[in-house]
N, CA, C, O and CB atoms as a CASP TS submission, in Angstrom:
PFRMAT TS
TARGET T0000
AUTHOR 0000-0000-0000
METHOD Language model
MODEL 1
PARENT N/A
ATOM      1  N   LYS     1     -48.464 -60.226  83.363  1.00  0.00           N
ATOM      2  CA  LYS     1     -47.813 -60.125  84.584  1.00  0.00           C
ATOM      3  C   LYS     1     -48.522 -59.672  85.847  1.00  0.00           C
ATOM      4  O   LYS     1     -48.458 -60.297  86.905  1.00  0.00           O
ATOM      5  CB  LYS     1     -46.811 -59.329  84.382  1.00  0.00           C
ATOM      6  N   GLN     2     -49.385 -58.246  85.626  1.00  0.00           N
ATOM      7  CA  GLN     2     -50.439 -58.091  86.077  1.00  0.00           C
ATOM      8  C   GLN     2     -51.354 -58.554  86.727  1.00  0.00           C
ATOM      9  O   GLN     2     -51.741 -58.385  87.884  1.00  0.00           O
ATOM     10  CB  GLN     2     -50.724 -57.913  85.615  1.00  0.00           C
ATOM     11  N   LYS     3     -51.776 -59.339  85.646  1.00  0.00           N
ATOM     12  CA  LYS     3     -52.589 -60.211  85.768  1.00  0.00           C
ATOM     13  C   LYS     3     -52.748 -61.073  86.514  1.00  0.00           C
ATOM     14  O   LYS     3     -53.734 -61.110  87.249  1.00  0.00           O
ATOM     15  CB  LYS     3     -52.647 -60.581  85.107  1.00  0.00           C
ATOM     16  N   GLU     4     -51.704 -62.093  86.511  1.00  0.00           N
ATOM     17  CA  GLU     4     -51.029 -63.006  87.519  1.00  0.00           C
ATOM     18  C   GLU     4     -50.590 -63.052  88.473  1.00  0.00           C
ATOM     19  O   GLU     4     -50.235 -64.132  88.944  1.00  0.00           O
ATOM     20  CB  GLU     4     -50.402 -63.382  87.362  1.00  0.00           C
ATOM     21  N   LYS     5     -50.408 -61.586  89.298  1.00  0.00           N
ATOM     22  CA  LYS     5     -49.901 -60.890  90.185  1.00  0.00           C
ATOM     23  C   LYS     5     -51.509 -61.238  91.125  1.00  0.00           C
ATOM     24  O   LYS     5     -51.667 -61.892  92.156  1.00  0.00           O
ATOM     25  CB  LYS     5     -49.305 -59.199  89.630  1.00  0.00           C
ATOM     26  N   LYS     6     -52.557 -60.474  90.237  1.00  0.00           N
ATOM     27  CA  LYS     6     -54.084 -60.377  90.645  1.00  0.00           C
ATOM     28  C   LYS     6     -54.571 -61.605  90.944  1.00  0.00           C
ATOM     29  O   LYS     6     -55.114 -61.874  92.016  1.00  0.00           O
ATOM     30  CB  LYS     6     -54.997 -59.808  89.595  1.00  0.00           C
ATOM     31  N   LEU     7     -54.398 -62.396  90.011  1.00  0.00           N
ATOM     32  CA  LEU     7     -54.963 -63.860  90.081  1.00  0.00           C
ATOM     33  C   LEU     7     -54.156 -64.481  91.540  1.00  0.00           C
ATOM     34  O   LEU     7     -54.824 -65.205  92.278  1.00  0.00           O
ATOM     35  CB  LEU     7     -54.502 -64.870  88.440  1.00  0.00           C
ATOM     36  N   ILE     8     -52.947 -64.215  91.847  1.00  0.00           N
ATOM     37  CA  ILE     8     -52.399 -64.875  92.490  1.00  0.00           C
ATOM     38  C   ILE     8     -52.912 -64.298  94.347  1.00  0.00           C
ATOM     39  O   ILE     8     -52.981 -65.103  95.276  1.00  0.00           O
ATOM     40  CB  ILE     8     -50.880 -64.776  91.864  1.00  0.00           C
ATOM     41  N   LEU     9     -53.203 -62.786  94.493  1.00  0.00           N
ATOM     42  CA  LEU     9     -53.764 -62.312  95.277  1.00  0.00           C
ATOM     43  C   LEU     9     -54.864 -62.645  95.646  1.00  0.00           C
ATOM     44  O   LEU     9     -55.192 -62.614  96.833  1.00  0.00           O
ATOM     45  CB  LEU     9     -53.742 -61.481  95.110  1.00  0.00           C
ATOM     46  N   GLU    10     -55.459 -62.937  94.913  1.00  0.00           N
ATOM     47  CA  GLU    10     -57.407 -63.370  94.740  1.00  0.00           C
ATOM     48  C   GLU    10     -57.156 -64.801  95.617  1.00  0.00           C
ATOM     49  O   GLU    10     -57.806 -65.092  96.621  1.00  0.00           O
ATOM     50  CB  GLU    10     -58.285 -63.813  92.481  1.00  0.00           C
ATOM     51  N   SER    11     -56.158 -65.573  95.072  1.00  0.00           N
ATOM     52  CA  SER    11     -56.671 -67.155  95.789  1.00  0.00           C
ATOM     53  C   SER    11     -56.026 -66.738  96.701  1.00  0.00           C
ATOM     54  O   SER    11     -55.989 -67.789  97.341  1.00  0.00           O
ATOM     55  CB  SER    11     -56.295 -68.822  95.234  1.00  0.00           C
ATOM     56  N   MET    12     -55.459 -66.026  97.313  1.00  0.00           N
ATOM     57  CA  MET    12     -54.862 -66.160  99.235  1.00  0.00           C
ATOM     58  C   MET    12     -56.172 -65.674  99.870  1.00  0.00           C
ATOM     59  O   MET    12     -56.404 -66.165 100.975  1.00  0.00           O
ATOM     60  CB  MET    12     -53.221 -64.812  99.916  1.00  0.00           C
ATOM     61  N   VAL    13     -57.326 -64.562  99.254  1.00  0.00           N
ATOM     62  CA  VAL    13     -57.984 -64.080 100.166  1.00  0.00           C
ATOM     63  C   VAL    13     -58.540 -65.500 100.515  1.00  0.00           C
ATOM     64  O   VAL    13     -57.718 -65.978 101.296  1.00  0.00           O
ATOM     65  CB  VAL    13     -58.909 -62.877  99.795  1.00  0.00           C
ATOM     66  N   PRO    14     -59.254 -66.138 100.366  1.00  0.00           N
ATOM     67  CA  PRO    14     -59.711 -67.725 101.250  1.00  0.00           C
ATOM     68  C   PRO    14     -59.148 -67.865 102.126  1.00  0.00           C
ATOM     69  O   PRO    14     -59.549 -67.965 103.286  1.00  0.00           O
ATOM     70  CB  PRO    14     -59.537 -69.075 100.720  1.00  0.00           C
ATOM     71  N   LEU    15     -57.689 -67.908 101.555  1.00  0.00           N
ATOM     72  CA  LEU    15     -56.834 -68.567 103.185  1.00  0.00           C
ATOM     73  C   LEU    15     -56.764 -67.498 104.497  1.00  0.00           C
ATOM     74  O   LEU    15     -56.765 -67.853 105.675  1.00  0.00           O
ATOM     75  CB  LEU    15     -54.866 -68.932 102.843  1.00  0.00           C
ATOM     76  N   TYR    16     -56.717 -66.413 104.115  1.00  0.00           N
ATOM     77  CA  TYR    16     -56.931 -65.092 105.236  1.00  0.00           C
ATOM     78  C   TYR    16     -58.025 -65.831 105.948  1.00  0.00           C
ATOM     79  O   TYR    16     -58.008 -66.701 106.819  1.00  0.00           O
ATOM     80  CB  TYR    16     -57.492 -63.317 104.554  1.00  0.00           C
ATOM     81  N   TYR    17     -59.353 -64.966 105.049  1.00  0.00           N
ATOM     82  CA  TYR    17     -60.534 -65.475 105.644  1.00  0.00           C
ATOM     83  C   TYR    17     -60.294 -67.043 106.482  1.00  0.00           C
ATOM     84  O   TYR    17     -60.112 -66.898 107.691  1.00  0.00           O
ATOM     85  CB  TYR    17     -61.630 -65.576 104.378  1.00  0.00           C
ATOM     86  N   ILE    18     -60.275 -68.381 106.022  1.00  0.00           N
ATOM     87  CA  ILE    18     -60.046 -69.248 106.839  1.00  0.00           C
ATOM     88  C   ILE    18     -59.311 -68.851 108.024  1.00  0.00           C
ATOM     89  O   ILE    18     -59.804 -68.804 109.151  1.00  0.00           O
ATOM     90  CB  ILE    18     -59.526 -70.146 106.239  1.00  0.00           C
ATOM     91  N   ARG    19     -58.069 -68.558 107.717  1.00  0.00           N
ATOM     92  CA  ARG    19     -57.229 -67.849 109.411  1.00  0.00           C
ATOM     93  C   ARG    19     -57.821 -66.969 110.185  1.00  0.00           C
ATOM     94  O   ARG    19     -57.853 -67.154 111.402  1.00  0.00           O
ATOM     95  CB  ARG    19     -55.885 -66.959 109.280  1.00  0.00           C
ATOM     96  N   ALA    20     -58.290 -66.055 109.702  1.00  0.00           N
ATOM     97  CA  ALA    20     -58.909 -65.349 110.710  1.00  0.00           C
ATOM     98  C   ALA    20     -60.440 -66.153 111.305  1.00  0.00           C
ATOM     99  O   ALA    20     -60.776 -65.785 112.430  1.00  0.00           O
ATOM    100  CB  ALA    20     -59.149 -63.830 110.041  1.00  0.00           C
ATOM    101  N   ALA    21     -61.240 -67.069 110.710  1.00  0.00           N
ATOM    102  CA  ALA    21     -61.904 -67.900 111.229  1.00  0.00           C
ATOM    103  C   ALA    21     -61.356 -68.429 112.411  1.00  0.00           C
ATOM    104  O   ALA    21     -61.637 -68.338 113.606  1.00  0.00           O
ATOM    105  CB  ALA    21     -62.166 -68.709 110.414  1.00  0.00           C
ATOM    106  N   SER    22     -60.294 -69.143 111.594  1.00  0.00           N
ATOM    107  CA  SER    22     -59.834 -69.802 113.004  1.00  0.00           C
ATOM    108  C   SER    22     -59.219 -69.341 114.440  1.00  0.00           C
ATOM    109  O   SER    22     -59.163 -69.913 115.528  1.00  0.00           O
ATOM    110  CB  SER    22     -58.975 -70.547 112.668  1.00  0.00           C
ATOM    111  N   PHE    23     -58.838 -68.232 114.045  1.00  0.00           N
ATOM    112  CA  PHE    23     -58.140 -67.476 114.947  1.00  0.00           C
ATOM    113  C   PHE    23     -59.238 -66.974 115.881  1.00  0.00           C
ATOM    114  O   PHE    23     -59.053 -67.012 117.097  1.00  0.00           O
ATOM    115  CB  PHE    23     -57.297 -66.361 114.267  1.00  0.00           C
ATOM    116  N   VAL    24     -60.138 -66.603 115.470  1.00  0.00           N
ATOM    117  CA  VAL    24     -61.704 -66.371 116.200  1.00  0.00           C
ATOM    118  C   VAL    24     -62.382 -67.197 116.790  1.00  0.00           C
ATOM    119  O   VAL    24     -63.277 -66.856 117.564  1.00  0.00           O
ATOM    120  CB  VAL    24     -62.657 -66.042 115.451  1.00  0.00           C
ATOM    121  N   LYS    25     -62.091 -68.410 116.540  1.00  0.00           N
ATOM    122  CA  LYS    25     -62.431 -69.614 117.177  1.00  0.00           C
ATOM    123  C   LYS    25     -61.672 -70.008 118.249  1.00  0.00           C
ATOM    124  O   LYS    25     -62.061 -70.316 119.376  1.00  0.00           O
ATOM    125  CB  LYS    25     -62.429 -70.579 116.348  1.00  0.00           C
ATOM    126  N   GLU    26     -60.230 -69.964 117.678  1.00  0.00           N
ATOM    127  CA  GLU    26     -59.248 -70.278 118.911  1.00  0.00           C
ATOM    128  C   GLU    26     -58.943 -69.099 119.818  1.00  0.00           C
ATOM    129  O   GLU    26     -57.944 -69.166 120.535  1.00  0.00           O
ATOM    130  CB  GLU    26     -57.842 -70.792 118.390  1.00  0.00           C
ATOM    131  N   ALA    27     -59.746 -67.991 119.848  1.00  0.00           N
ATOM    132  CA  ALA    27     -59.400 -66.941 120.890  1.00  0.00           C
ATOM    133  C   ALA    27     -60.874 -66.608 122.038  1.00  0.00           C
ATOM    134  O   ALA    27     -61.014 -65.848 122.996  1.00  0.00           O
ATOM    135  CB  ALA    27     -58.907 -65.397 119.891  1.00  0.00           C
ATOM    136  N   GLU    28     -61.859 -67.675 121.303  1.00  0.00           N
ATOM    137  CA  GLU    28     -63.180 -67.360 121.707  1.00  0.00           C
ATOM    138  C   GLU    28     -62.979 -66.713 123.242  1.00  0.00           C
ATOM    139  O   GLU    28     -63.464 -65.683 123.709  1.00  0.00           O
ATOM    140  CB  GLU    28     -64.169 -68.759 121.641  1.00  0.00           C
ATOM    141  N   TYR    29     -62.038 -67.751 123.883  1.00  0.00           N
ATOM    142  CA  TYR    29     -62.622 -67.357 125.175  1.00  0.00           C
ATOM    143  C   TYR    29     -61.354 -67.290 126.368  1.00  0.00           C
ATOM    144  O   TYR    29     -61.266 -67.688 127.530  1.00  0.00           O
ATOM    145  CB  TYR    29     -63.862 -68.531 125.577  1.00  0.00           C
ATOM    146  N   PHE    30     -60.112 -66.314 125.096  1.00  0.00           N
ATOM    147  CA  PHE    30     -58.990 -65.947 126.231  1.00  0.00           C
ATOM    148  C   PHE    30     -59.221 -64.472 125.964  1.00  0.00           C
ATOM    149  O   PHE    30     -59.661 -63.970 124.930  1.00  0.00           O
ATOM    150  CB  PHE    30     -57.194 -66.558 126.006  1.00  0.00           C
ATOM    151  N   ASP    31     -58.841 -63.862 127.094  1.00  0.00           N
ATOM    152  CA  ASP    31     -58.727 -62.579 127.373  1.00  0.00           C
ATOM    153  C   ASP    31     -58.098 -61.506 126.961  1.00  0.00           C
ATOM    154  O   ASP    31     -56.894 -61.761 127.003  1.00  0.00           O
ATOM    155  CB  ASP    31     -58.520 -62.560 128.154  1.00  0.00           C
ATOM    156  N   ASP    32     -58.239 -60.679 126.669  1.00  0.00           N
ATOM    157  CA  ASP    32     -57.176 -59.723 125.633  1.00  0.00           C
ATOM    158  C   ASP    32     -55.849 -60.379 125.924  1.00  0.00           C
ATOM    159  O   ASP    32     -55.468 -61.242 125.134  1.00  0.00           O
ATOM    160  CB  ASP    32     -57.056 -57.844 126.032  1.00  0.00           C
ATOM    161  N   GLU    33     -55.030 -60.042 127.064  1.00  0.00           N
ATOM    162  CA  GLU    33     -53.689 -60.165 127.092  1.00  0.00           C
ATOM    163  C   GLU    33     -53.490 -61.860 126.437  1.00  0.00           C
ATOM    164  O   GLU    33     -52.617 -61.734 125.579  1.00  0.00           O
ATOM    165  CB  GLU    33     -53.109 -59.833 128.773  1.00  0.00           C
ATOM    166  N   ILE    34     -53.817 -62.985 126.471  1.00  0.00           N
ATOM    167  CA  ILE    34     -53.568 -63.700 125.711  1.00  0.00           C
ATOM    168  C   ILE    34     -53.742 -64.018 124.373  1.00  0.00           C
ATOM    169  O   ILE    34     -52.983 -64.720 123.706  1.00  0.00           O
ATOM    170  CB  ILE    34     -53.748 -64.204 126.120  1.00  0.00           C
ATOM    171  N   ALA    35     -55.150 -63.281 123.860  1.00  0.00           N
ATOM    172  CA  ALA    35     -55.795 -62.932 122.506  1.00  0.00           C
ATOM    173  C   ALA    35     -54.327 -62.316 121.959  1.00  0.00           C
ATOM    174  O   ALA    35     -53.733 -63.021 121.144  1.00  0.00           O
ATOM    175  CB  ALA    35     -57.331 -61.704 122.563  1.00  0.00           C
ATOM    176  N   ASP    36     -53.842 -61.320 122.271  1.00  0.00           N
ATOM    177  CA  ASP    36     -52.589 -60.176 121.969  1.00  0.00           C
ATOM    178  C   ASP    36     -51.494 -61.406 121.954  1.00  0.00           C
ATOM    179  O   ASP    36     -50.957 -61.710 120.888  1.00  0.00           O
ATOM    180  CB  ASP    36     -52.242 -58.680 123.436  1.00  0.00           C
ATOM    181  N   ALA    37     -51.223 -62.013 123.019  1.00  0.00           N
ATOM    182  CA  ALA    37     -50.034 -62.921 122.900  1.00  0.00           C
ATOM    183  C   ALA    37     -50.017 -63.717 121.902  1.00  0.00           C
ATOM    184  O   ALA    37     -49.052 -63.665 121.140  1.00  0.00           O
ATOM    185  CB  ALA    37     -49.840 -63.698 123.916  1.00  0.00           C
ATOM    186  N   VAL    38     -50.937 -64.520 121.695  1.00  0.00           N
ATOM    187  CA  VAL    38     -50.940 -65.350 120.371  1.00  0.00           C
ATOM    188  C   VAL    38     -50.532 -64.376 119.256  1.00  0.00           C
ATOM    189  O   VAL    38     -49.445 -64.646 118.746  1.00  0.00           O
ATOM    190  CB  VAL    38     -52.452 -66.030 120.028  1.00  0.00           C
ATOM    191  N   MET    39     -51.208 -63.239 118.738  1.00  0.00           N
ATOM    192  CA  MET    39     -51.507 -62.761 117.872  1.00  0.00           C
ATOM    193  C   MET    39     -49.712 -61.908 117.596  1.00  0.00           C
ATOM    194  O   MET    39     -49.232 -61.861 116.464  1.00  0.00           O
ATOM    195  CB  MET    39     -53.000 -61.997 118.177  1.00  0.00           C
ATOM    196  N   GLU    40     -49.004 -61.352 118.771  1.00  0.00           N
ATOM    197  CA  GLU    40     -47.634 -61.045 118.942  1.00  0.00           C
ATOM    198  C   GLU    40     -46.523 -62.476 117.920  1.00  0.00           C
ATOM    199  O   GLU    40     -45.769 -62.505 116.947  1.00  0.00           O
ATOM    200  CB  GLU    40     -47.417 -61.024 120.931  1.00  0.00           C
ATOM    201  N   GLY    41     -47.166 -63.570 119.082  1.00  0.00           N
ATOM    202  CA  GLY    41     -46.578 -64.961 118.376  1.00  0.00           C
ATOM    203  C   GLY    41     -46.879 -65.564 116.617  1.00  0.00           C
ATOM    204  O   GLY    41     -46.341 -66.424 115.919  1.00  0.00           O
ATOM    205  N   ASN    42     -47.906 -64.688 116.432  1.00  0.00           N
ATOM    206  CA  ASN    42     -48.445 -65.026 114.385  1.00  0.00           C
ATOM    207  C   ASN    42     -47.067 -64.273 114.253  1.00  0.00           C
ATOM    208  O   ASN    42     -46.037 -64.911 114.041  1.00  0.00           O
ATOM    209  CB  ASN    42     -50.421 -63.942 113.259  1.00  0.00           C
ATOM    210  N   ALA    43     -47.069 -63.359 114.340  1.00  0.00           N
ATOM    211  CA  ALA    43     -46.498 -62.426 114.251  1.00  0.00           C
ATOM    212  C   ALA    43     -44.993 -62.232 114.066  1.00  0.00           C
ATOM    213  O   ALA    43     -44.400 -61.825 113.067  1.00  0.00           O
ATOM    214  CB  ALA    43     -46.898 -61.984 115.053  1.00  0.00           C
ATOM    215  N   GLY    44     -44.625 -62.519 114.963  1.00  0.00           N
ATOM    216  CA  GLY    44     -43.446 -63.560 114.905  1.00  0.00           C
ATOM    217  C   GLY    44     -42.715 -64.052 114.146  1.00  0.00           C
ATOM    218  O   GLY    44     -41.598 -63.708 113.758  1.00  0.00           O
ATOM    219  N   VAL    45     -43.756 -65.443 113.750  1.00  0.00           N
ATOM    220  CA  VAL    45     -43.518 -66.404 113.064  1.00  0.00           C
ATOM    221  C   VAL    45     -43.064 -65.920 111.591  1.00  0.00           C
ATOM    222  O   VAL    45     -42.163 -66.412 110.912  1.00  0.00           O
ATOM    223  CB  VAL    45     -44.647 -67.235 113.150  1.00  0.00           C
ATOM    224  N   PHE    46     -43.993 -64.726 111.228  1.00  0.00           N
ATOM    225  CA  PHE    46     -43.665 -64.173 109.917  1.00  0.00           C
ATOM    226  C   PHE    46     -42.636 -63.471 109.993  1.00  0.00           C
ATOM    227  O   PHE    46     -41.674 -63.738 109.272  1.00  0.00           O
ATOM    228  CB  PHE    46     -44.596 -63.439 109.329  1.00  0.00           C
ATOM    229  N   GLU    47     -42.603 -62.412 110.884  1.00  0.00           N
ATOM    230  CA  GLU    47     -41.127 -62.414 110.733  1.00  0.00           C
ATOM    231  C   GLU    47     -39.825 -62.641 110.421  1.00  0.00           C
ATOM    232  O   GLU    47     -38.995 -61.998 109.780  1.00  0.00           O
ATOM    233  CB  GLU    47     -40.973 -62.446 111.010  1.00  0.00           C
ATOM    234  N   ARG    48     -39.798 -64.074 111.215  1.00  0.00           N
ATOM    235  CA  ARG    48     -38.723 -64.897 111.028  1.00  0.00           C
ATOM    236  C   ARG    48     -38.492 -65.743 109.888  1.00  0.00           C
ATOM    237  O   ARG    48     -37.471 -66.377 109.623  1.00  0.00           O
ATOM    238  CB  ARG    48     -38.691 -65.596 111.957  1.00  0.00           C
ATOM    239  N   MET    49     -40.011 -65.642 108.987  1.00  0.00           N
ATOM    240  CA  MET    49     -39.810 -66.332 108.258  1.00  0.00           C
ATOM    241  C   MET    49     -39.993 -65.380 106.332  1.00  0.00           C
ATOM    242  O   MET    49     -40.026 -65.870 105.203  1.00  0.00           O
ATOM    243  CB  MET    49     -40.776 -67.542 108.848  1.00  0.00           C
ATOM    244  N   LYS    50     -40.058 -64.099 106.761  1.00  0.00           N
ATOM    245  CA  LYS    50     -40.120 -63.289 105.703  1.00  0.00           C
ATOM    246  C   LYS    50     -39.009 -63.131 104.831  1.00  0.00           C
ATOM    247  O   LYS    50     -39.248 -62.720 103.695  1.00  0.00           O
ATOM    248  CB  LYS    50     -40.441 -62.199 106.105  1.00  0.00           C
ATOM    249  N   GLY    51     -37.787 -63.394 105.171  1.00  0.00           N
ATOM    250  CA  GLY    51     -36.691 -63.461 104.399  1.00  0.00           C
ATOM    251  C   GLY    51     -36.989 -64.639 103.135  1.00  0.00           C
ATOM    252  O   GLY    51     -36.965 -64.352 101.939  1.00  0.00           O
ATOM    253  N   TYR    52     -37.241 -65.866 103.628  1.00  0.00           N
ATOM    254  CA  TYR    52     -37.234 -67.256 103.303  1.00  0.00           C
ATOM    255  C   TYR    52     -38.546 -66.818 101.935  1.00  0.00           C
ATOM    256  O   TYR    52     -38.336 -67.055 100.746  1.00  0.00           O
ATOM    257  CB  TYR    52     -37.711 -68.536 104.919  1.00  0.00           C
ATOM    258  N   LEU    53     -39.724 -66.222 102.414  1.00  0.00           N
ATOM    259  CA  LEU    53     -40.895 -66.290 101.751  1.00  0.00           C
ATOM    260  C   LEU    53     -40.520 -65.157 100.462  1.00  0.00           C
ATOM    261  O   LEU    53     -41.021 -65.042  99.344  1.00  0.00           O
ATOM    262  CB  LEU    53     -42.252 -65.916 102.828  1.00  0.00           C
ATOM    263  N   ILE    54     -39.337 -64.337 101.195  1.00  0.00           N
ATOM    264  CA  ILE    54     -39.318 -63.159  99.988  1.00  0.00           C
ATOM    265  C   ILE    54     -38.425 -63.895  98.859  1.00  0.00           C
ATOM    266  O   ILE    54     -38.878 -63.689  97.733  1.00  0.00           O
ATOM    267  CB  ILE    54     -38.497 -61.477 100.535  1.00  0.00           C
ATOM    268  N   LYS    55     -37.662 -64.426  98.877  1.00  0.00           N
ATOM    269  CA  LYS    55     -36.518 -65.799  98.252  1.00  0.00           C
ATOM    270  C   LYS    55     -37.730 -66.667  97.568  1.00  0.00           C
ATOM    271  O   LYS    55     -38.059 -66.415  96.409  1.00  0.00           O
ATOM    272  CB  LYS    55     -35.442 -67.006  99.814  1.00  0.00           C
ATOM    273  N   ARG    56     -38.184 -67.381  98.090  1.00  0.00           N
ATOM    274  CA  ARG    56     -39.271 -67.948  97.356  1.00  0.00           C
ATOM    275  C   ARG    56     -40.045 -67.040  95.625  1.00  0.00           C
ATOM    276  O   ARG    56     -40.020 -67.154  94.399  1.00  0.00           O
ATOM    277  CB  ARG    56     -40.430 -67.995  98.706  1.00  0.00           C
ATOM    278  N   TRP    57     -40.585 -66.259  96.632  1.00  0.00           N
ATOM    279  CA  TRP    57     -41.056 -65.144  95.555  1.00  0.00           C
ATOM    280  C   TRP    57     -40.248 -65.023  94.523  1.00  0.00           C
ATOM    281  O   TRP    57     -40.591 -65.550  93.465  1.00  0.00           O
ATOM    282  CB  TRP    57     -41.167 -63.786  96.058  1.00  0.00           C
ATOM    283  N   ASP    58     -39.006 -64.306  94.604  1.00  0.00           N
ATOM    284  CA  ASP    58     -38.566 -63.902  93.880  1.00  0.00           C
ATOM    285  C   ASP    58     -37.889 -65.102  92.794  1.00  0.00           C
ATOM    286  O   ASP    58     -37.707 -65.154  91.577  1.00  0.00           O
ATOM    287  CB  ASP    58     -37.920 -63.017  94.524  1.00  0.00           C
ATOM    288  N   TYR    59     -37.708 -65.755  93.626  1.00  0.00           N
ATOM    289  CA  TYR    59     -37.243 -67.469  92.320  1.00  0.00           C
ATOM    290  C   TYR    59     -38.237 -67.888  91.415  1.00  0.00           C
ATOM    291  O   TYR    59     -37.979 -68.171  90.245  1.00  0.00           O
ATOM    292  CB  TYR    59     -37.027 -69.218  93.173  1.00  0.00           C
ATOM    293  N   TYR    60     -39.814 -67.959  92.109  1.00  0.00           N
ATOM    294  CA  TYR    60     -40.703 -68.501  90.985  1.00  0.00           C
ATOM    295  C   TYR    60     -41.435 -66.729  90.285  1.00  0.00           C
ATOM    296  O   TYR    60     -42.149 -66.748  89.282  1.00  0.00           O
ATOM    297  CB  TYR    60     -42.195 -69.884  91.874  1.00  0.00           C
ATOM    298  N   LYS    61     -41.136 -65.535  90.923  1.00  0.00           N
ATOM    299  CA  LYS    61     -41.020 -64.543  89.474  1.00  0.00           C
ATOM    300  C   LYS    61     -39.996 -64.698  88.454  1.00  0.00           C
ATOM    301  O   LYS    61     -40.205 -64.257  87.324  1.00  0.00           O
ATOM    302  CB  LYS    61     -40.787 -63.101  89.804  1.00  0.00           C
ATOM    303  N   LYS    62     -38.821 -65.332  88.774  1.00  0.00           N
ATOM    304  CA  LYS    62     -38.078 -65.346  87.751  1.00  0.00           C
ATOM    305  C   LYS    62     -38.295 -66.269  86.626  1.00  0.00           C
ATOM    306  O   LYS    62     -37.699 -66.272  85.548  1.00  0.00           O
ATOM    307  CB  LYS    62     -36.998 -65.470  88.181  1.00  0.00           C
ATOM    308  N   LYS    63     -39.326 -67.128  87.070  1.00  0.00           N
ATOM    309  CA  LYS    63     -39.841 -68.500  86.401  1.00  0.00           C
ATOM    310  C   LYS    63     -40.520 -67.812  85.017  1.00  0.00           C
ATOM    311  O   LYS    63     -41.059 -68.528  84.172  1.00  0.00           O
ATOM    312  CB  LYS    63     -41.143 -69.500  87.520  1.00  0.00           C
TER
END
């Protein structure tokens, strides 16, 4: 189980890097206020989806 968790997390690292690079490119010309608003928006999406993501994680964890 521990090995599987590590593999899942490691597989997500490139996705994180891609998203971070995408944000940097997207926000290149934003002022601080706009960049902060975009980050808050992204955090809001995650917060709204968190319950769904946890349910999906639990579902696949039981398989």
